[in-house]
C-alpha positions in Angstrom: 11.6 114.8 58.9 9.0 114.5 56.2 5.5 115.9 56.5 3.7 113.5 58.9 0.0 113.2 59.9 -1.3 115.2 62.8 -2.0 112.0 64.6 1.6 110.8 64.3 2.9 114.2 65.3 0.9 114.0 68.6 2.0 110.5 69.2 5.7 111.3 68.8 5.4 114.4 70.9 5.3 112.1 74.0 9.0 111.4 73.5 9.1 108.9 76.4 6.8 106.0 75.7 5.6 103.6 78.4 4.0 100.2 78.4 0.3 99.7 77.6 -1.3 97.5 80.3 -4.9 96.8 81.3 -6.2 99.5 78.9 -3.9 102.3 79.8 -0.3 103.5 79.7 1.8 102.3 82.6 5.0 104.0 83.5 6.7 100.8 84.6 9.0 99.8 87.5 12.4 100.3 85.9 14.4 103.4 84.9 16.2 101.8 81.9 15.1 103.0 78.4 15.7 102.1 74.8 16.3 104.9 72.3 14.4 104.4 69.0 16.5 105.6 66.0 15.4 106.5 62.5 17.7 104.4 60.3 17.5 106.8 57.4 19.1 109.7 59.2 20.2 108.3 62.6 18.0 110.8 64.5 16.2 109.9 67.7 12.4 109.6 67.3 11.6 108.5 70.8 12.3 106.3 73.8 10.6 103.4 75.3 10.7 101.8 78.7 12.5 98.5 79.3 10.0 96.2 80.8 11.1 94.6 84.1 10.0 91.3 85.5 7.4 93.2 87.6 6.1 95.0 84.5 5.7 91.7 82.7 4.0 90.2 85.7 1.5 93.1 85.8 0.7 92.7 82.1 0.3 88.9 82.3 -2.0 89.2 85.3 -4.1 91.8 83.6 -4.4 89.4 80.6 -5.2 86.5 83.0 -7.9 88.5 84.7 -9.4 89.5 81.3 -9.5 85.8 80.5 -11.5 84.7 83.5 -14.8 83.0 82.7 -16.9 85.8 84.1 -15.0 88.6 82.3 -16.6 90.7 79.5 -14.3 89.1 76.9 -15.2 85.5 77.8 -18.9 86.1 78.3 -19.1 88.0 75.0 -20.7 86.1 72.1 -18.4 85.1 69.2 -20.4 87.5 66.9 -19.7 90.4 69.2 -16.0 89.5 69.5 -15.9 89.4 65.7 -17.5 92.9 65.6 -14.7 94.3 67.7 -12.0 92.7 65.6 -13.7 94.0 62.4 -13.8 97.5 64.0 -10.1 97.1 64.8 -9.4 96.3 61.2 -11.4 99.3 60.0 -9.5 101.6 62.4 -6.2 100.3 61.2 -7.3 101.0 57.6 -8.6 104.5 58.6 -5.3 105.4 60.2 -3.2 103.5 57.7 -1.1 106.5 56.7 -0.2 107.2 60.3 0.8 103.6 60.9 2.8 103.4 57.7 4.7 106.6 58.4 5.5 105.4 61.9 6.8 102.0 60.6 8.9 103.8 58.0 10.3 106.1 60.7 11.3 103.4 63.1 12.2 100.6 60.6 13.4 102.5 57.5 11.4 100.6 55.0 9.9 102.2 51.9 6.6 104.0 52.7 4.9 102.1 49.8 5.8 98.8 51.6 4.7 100.2 55.0 1.3 101.0 53.5 0.8 97.7 51.7 2.5 95.1 53.9 2.2 96.5 57.4 -0.8 98.8 57.6 -2.7 97.2 54.7 -1.7 93.7 55.6 -2.7 94.1 59.2 -6.1 95.4 58.3 -6.7 92.4 56.0 -5.5 90.0 58.7 -7.8 91.4 61.4 -10.7 91.5 59.0 -10.1 87.9 58.0 -9.9 86.7 61.6 -13.0 88.7 62.6 -14.9 86.2 60.4 -13.3 83.2 62.2 -14.8 84.0 65.7 -18.1 82.3 64.6 -16.5 79.4 62.8 -14.4 77.6 65.4 -15.7 74.0 65.4 -15.5 70.7 67.2 -16.6 67.3 65.9 -19.1 64.6 66.9 -17.5 61.1 67.0 -18.7 57.5 66.9 -17.1 55.5 69.7 -16.7 51.7 69.9 -16.8 51.9 73.7 -19.6 49.6 74.9 -22.1 50.6 77.6 -24.2 48.3 79.7 -27.9 48.2 79.9 -28.4 49.6 76.4 -26.9 52.9 77.3 -25.3 55.0 74.5 -22.4 57.3 73.9 -22.6 60.9 72.8 -19.0 61.9 72.1 -17.7 65.2 70.7 -14.8 67.5 70.8 -14.8 71.3 71.4 -12.1 73.9 70.9 -11.5 76.3 73.8 -9.2 79.3 73.9 -5.9 78.4 75.4 -5.5 81.4 77.7 -2.9 84.1 78.0 -0.7 84.4 74.9 2.8 85.9 74.8 3.4 87.2 71.3 7.0 88.3 70.5 7.4 89.9 67.1 10.4 91.0 65.0 11.3 94.4 63.6 11.1 93.6 59.8 7.3 93.7 59.6 6.4 95.0 63.0 2.7 95.6 62.4 1.8 92.9 59.9 3.5 90.1 61.9 1.9 91.3 65.1 -1.4 91.0 63.4 -0.6 87.4 62.4 -0.4 86.5 66.1 -2.7 89.0 67.8 -5.7 88.6 65.4 -6.1 84.8 65.5 -5.4 84.7 69.3 -8.1 87.2 69.9 -10.5 85.5 67.5 -10.0 82.3 69.4 -11.0 84.1 72.6 -7.5 84.4 74.2 -5.9 87.5 75.7 -2.5 88.8 74.6 0.7 90.3 75.9 2.7 91.6 72.9 6.4 92.3 73.1 7.6 94.2 70.0 11.2 94.4 69.0 13.3 97.0 70.7 14.1 98.4 67.2 10.4 99.0 66.3 8.4 99.3 69.5 6.3 102.4 68.8 4.0 101.0 66.2 2.8 98.3 68.7 1.8 101.0 71.2 -0.2 102.8 68.5 -2.0 99.5 67.8 -2.9 99.2 71.4 -4.5 102.6 71.4 -6.6 101.6 68.3 -7.6 98.3 70.0 -9.1 100.3 72.9 -10.9 102.6 70.5 -12.3 99.5 68.8 -14.0 98.4 72.0 -11.5 95.9 73.3 -12.0 95.3 77.0 -9.2 96.3 79.3 -6.5 93.7 79.7 -7.3 91.8 76.6 -4.5 93.3 74.5 -1.4 94.5 76.4 2.0 95.8 75.1 5.2 95.6 77.1 8.3 97.1 75.5 11.8 96.1 76.2 14.7 93.9 75.2 15.0 90.2 74.9 17.3 89.4 77.8 15.2 91.1 80.4 11.6 91.7 79.1 11.4 88.8 76.6 12.9 86.3 79.1 10.5 87.3 81.8 7.5 87.0 79.5 8.4 83.6 78.1 9.2 82.2 81.5 6.0 83.5 83.2 4.0 80.5 84.5 0.6 82.1 83.7 1.5 82.3 80.0 -0.2 79.3 78.3 1.1 79.9 74.7 4.2 81.5 73.3 4.3 82.6 69.7 7.6 83.9 68.4 9.0 85.1 65.0 12.7 85.7 64.8 16.1 84.0 64.6 16.6 80.3 65.0 19.1 80.9 67.8 16.6 82.8 69.9 13.8 80.4 69.0 15.7 77.5 70.5 16.2 79.5 73.7 12.5 80.2 73.9 11.6 76.6 73.1 13.7 75.4 76.0 12.1 77.9 78.3 8.6 76.9 77.1 9.4 73.2 78.0 10.3 74.1 81.6 6.7 75.3 82.1 5.2 72.9 79.5 3.9 75.9 77.7 2.6 75.7 74.1 4.9 77.3 71.6 4.8 78.3 67.9 8.1 79.3 66.3 8.5 81.0 62.9 12.3 81.1 62.6 15.1 81.8 60.1 15.1 81.2 56.4 17.6 80.6 53.6 15.1 80.2 50.8 16.1 79.0 47.4 14.9 80.4 44.0 15.3 77.8 41.3 15.4 79.0 37.7 15.1 76.5 34.9 16.3 77.0 31.3 12.8 76.5 29.9 11.7 79.9 31.0 10.5 82.1 28.1 10.3 85.4 29.8 13.7 85.7 31.5 13.2 89.4 32.1 10.1 88.8 34.2 12.0 86.0 36.0 14.9 88.2 36.8 12.5 90.9 38.2 10.8 88.3 40.3 14.0 86.9 41.7 15.2 90.5 42.4 12.0 91.3 44.2 12.3 88.1 46.2 15.6 89.2 47.7 15.7 93.0 47.6 12.2 93.7 48.9 12.4 95.4 52.3 16.2 95.5 51.9 16.3 91.7 52.1 15.0 91.8 55.7 12.4 89.2 55.0 12.2 85.7 56.5 11.1 84.2 53.2 13.6 86.2 51.1 15.0 84.2 48.1 18.6 84.7 49.1 20.0 81.7 47.2 19.3 81.6 43.4 20.0 78.4 41.6 20.2 78.9 37.8 20.4 76.2 35.2 23.9 76.3 33.6 22.7 77.0 30.0 21.1 80.3 31.1 23.2 81.1 34.2 25.2 84.0 32.7 22.1 85.6 31.1 19.8 85.4 34.1 22.6 86.5 36.5 23.4 89.5 34.2 19.7 90.5 34.1 19.3 90.3 37.9 22.6 92.3 38.3 21.3 95.1 36.0 18.2 95.4 38.0 20.2 95.7 41.2 22.5 98.3 39.8 19.6 100.5 38.7 17.9 100.5 42.0 17.4 104.0 43.6 18.8 103.9 47.1 17.1 106.5 49.2 15.1 107.1 52.5 11.8 105.4 52.9 9.7 108.5 52.4 11.1 109.0 48.9 8.3 107.7 46.7 10.8 106.9 43.9 13.1 104.8 46.1 13.6 101.1 45.3 15.6 100.3 48.4 16.0 102.0 51.8 18.2 101.7 54.8 18.7 98.6 56.9 17.1 98.7 60.4 20.1 99.6 62.5 23.8 100.3 62.7 24.4 97.0 64.3 22.5 95.1 61.7 24.3 96.9 58.9 27.6 95.9 60.4 26.5 92.3 60.6 25.5 92.2 57.0 28.7 93.9 55.8 30.6 91.2 57.8 28.9 88.5 55.8 29.9 90.3 52.5 33.5 90.3 53.6 33.3 86.7 54.7 31.8 85.7 51.3 34.7 87.2 49.5 37.1 85.4 51.9 35.3 82.1 51.2 36.0 82.4 47.5 32.6 83.7 46.2 32.8 86.3 43.4 31.3 89.7 44.1 29.3 90.6 41.0 27.9 93.9 42.1 27.2 96.0 45.2 28.6 95.5 48.7 29.2 99.1 49.5 27.6 101.6 51.9 26.8 104.5 49.6 25.8 107.3 52.1 27.6 108.9 55.0 24.5 109.1 57.1 22.0 106.3 57.6 22.3 102.6 57.4 22.3 102.1 53.7 23.8 99.2 51.7 23.9 98.6 47.9 22.0 95.6 46.6 24.7 92.9 46.6 25.1 89.8 44.3 27.6 87.0 44.5 28.4 84.1 42.2 29.6 80.8 43.6 30.3 77.4 42.1 28.7 75.5 45.0 27.0 75.7 48.4 30.1 76.0 50.5 30.5 79.7 51.2 29.0 81.0 54.4 26.8 83.5 52.5 24.9 80.5 51.1 24.7 78.5 54.3 23.7 81.2 56.8 20.8 83.6 57.0 22.1 87.1 56.3 18.8 89.0 56.4 20.0 91.8 54.1 20.0 92.6 50.4 22.6 89.9 49.5 22.0 87.3 46.9 24.2 84.3 46.0 23.9 82.7 42.6 24.9 79.1 42.0 24.6 77.1 38.7 23.0 73.7 38.5 22.8 70.9 35.9 19.4 69.3 36.0 16.3 68.8 38.2 18.1 66.3 40.6 21.0 68.6 41.0 18.7 71.6 41.7 16.8 69.6 44.4 20.1 68.4 46.0 21.4 71.9 46.2 18.2 73.6 47.3 17.6 71.0 50.1 21.2 71.3 51.3 20.3 73.6 54.2 19.4 73.4 57.8 16.5 75.7 57.1 13.4 75.1 55.1 11.0 78.1 55.2 10.2 78.9 51.6 11.2 78.3 48.0 10.3 79.6 44.6 10.4 77.7 41.3 10.7 79.5 37.9 9.6 77.2 35.0 7.0 77.0 32.3 6.8 73.2 32.7 4.0 72.5 35.2 5.0 68.8 35.4 8.5 69.8 36.4 7.1 72.3 39.0 5.0 69.6 40.6 8.0 67.2 40.9 9.9 70.0 42.6 7.1 70.9 44.9 6.8 67.2 46.0 10.4 67.0 47.0 11.4 70.5 48.1 11.9 70.7 51.9 10.1 74.0 52.4 6.9 75.0 54.2 5.9 77.5 51.5 6.5 77.1 47.7 5.6 79.6 45.0 5.9 78.9 41.3 6.8 81.8 38.9 6.4 84.4 41.7 8.3 85.6 44.8 6.7 84.5 48.0 4.0 86.7 49.4 1.8 86.3 52.5 -2.0 86.1 52.5 -4.3 85.7 55.6 -5.7 82.5 54.2 -2.4 80.8 53.3 -0.6 79.1 56.2 3.0 80.1 56.7 5.8 78.1 58.5 8.8 76.0 57.9 10.5 72.7 57.8 13.6 71.7 59.7 15.1 74.6 61.8 12.8 77.2 60.2 10.3 76.6 62.9 7.5 74.7 64.6 3.8 75.2 63.7 2.1 77.4 61.2 0.6 80.9 61.2 -2.3 82.3 59.2 -5.3 80.5 57.7 -7.5 78.1 59.7 -4.4 76.6 61.2 -3.5 80.0 62.6 -6.6 80.4 64.7 -6.6 76.8 65.9 -3.1 77.3 67.2 -4.6 79.3 70.0 -7.2 76.7 71.1 -7.0 73.6 73.1 -9.0 70.5 72.3 -11.4 69.0 74.8 -12.8 65.6 74.3 -16.2 64.8 75.9 -18.3 61.6 76.1 -21.8 61.7 77.6 -23.2 58.3 78.5 -27.1 58.3 78.5 
């Protein structure tokens, strides 16, 4: 165990962690628990309760009560609500090292990424949405509806908070993705029940403590820990939930979408990705391109929804670029997340490591050529070498299916049309990157790529003001930006005849 902050030491000393409902810890109705494992050394760092249907109901009803028109949260001015969110952001930043260390302990990611992406990213997101509380707008409209006796229309729209939000977040960025959902929902005036992943539940509970310290009224932000089949299912099926926001696999997203339709509940789904990186022969700095492609797939051990897991390289430079990326992968320092010199850490769990290794075996069976990696280098911990395949076309399963690990497949292409055909040949369409010095070529690609987010000459990164979401089976709706906060509002149309 590395040296951790006093705050984190006190938090972990609880050992058995319970739900956070209506402003306080709640022991829960069930006896079942989930053990939280440090993926770097396979040691137990704590246990959390598995939320039952009764626990979920209590959390949702607390959120519903906090949303009532006469509640402190609803009667609060937008400016005062913004001050609480801003204070929340400041507290996340103040305790960023504790948050980062906790994320690294339960997730395994490098501490530098936990600091920047999770703790730092969450602080930026809450600060961004703190400014949106005073900027939610409706419109005045000119109607052609005639009125008798010289009477007139005064028509307008107003945006109102949608109600209780069920936010279900994954384990790969447990704090930052939680902020993508919780911050805009609270900015809109909603209340939230957050269900973190069973792999990384502790950081969500720490966030709940900071929310109360920031001045959040009881019941506005609740956390129920547990699994998907029991806790998640109860939360998404609850009739008092008015909006479900989920980030995770396409398979689970489809189940949640069907459940939402049963109650006609609003839903936003940010689902799987199999994002292409497209490298043209006109690049001058191939070394920088190789570094960018490597960062796009090996960051966070490839456990990133927008990871560039397919790289299409123009034939003339295919061997050179592939060799450069392979050299980068081979030089990566594989170590635990608290090693400041590490380039790649462990995967999140034993089960996930086994799944990724299964894809590597299947890739070889399908005829793809293993260029480098593919081995588990340590006896303890869930480590995997950065892995690169070469394939002549899109047929191997490693190119078709989301692996969610440090596995890259390289495929050659002839020209722009061939690159577009290969890149769009996927059921998913979350993100894409283009590597070219020709801006005209880049614009043509942007126009025709079936992807919700496109970056040129850079791996994909998130920003609070840049909407994120996908085409096809990569999801429904968008998170972040203005769109993100409006997702948690409902539009009311009004006409006053006078």
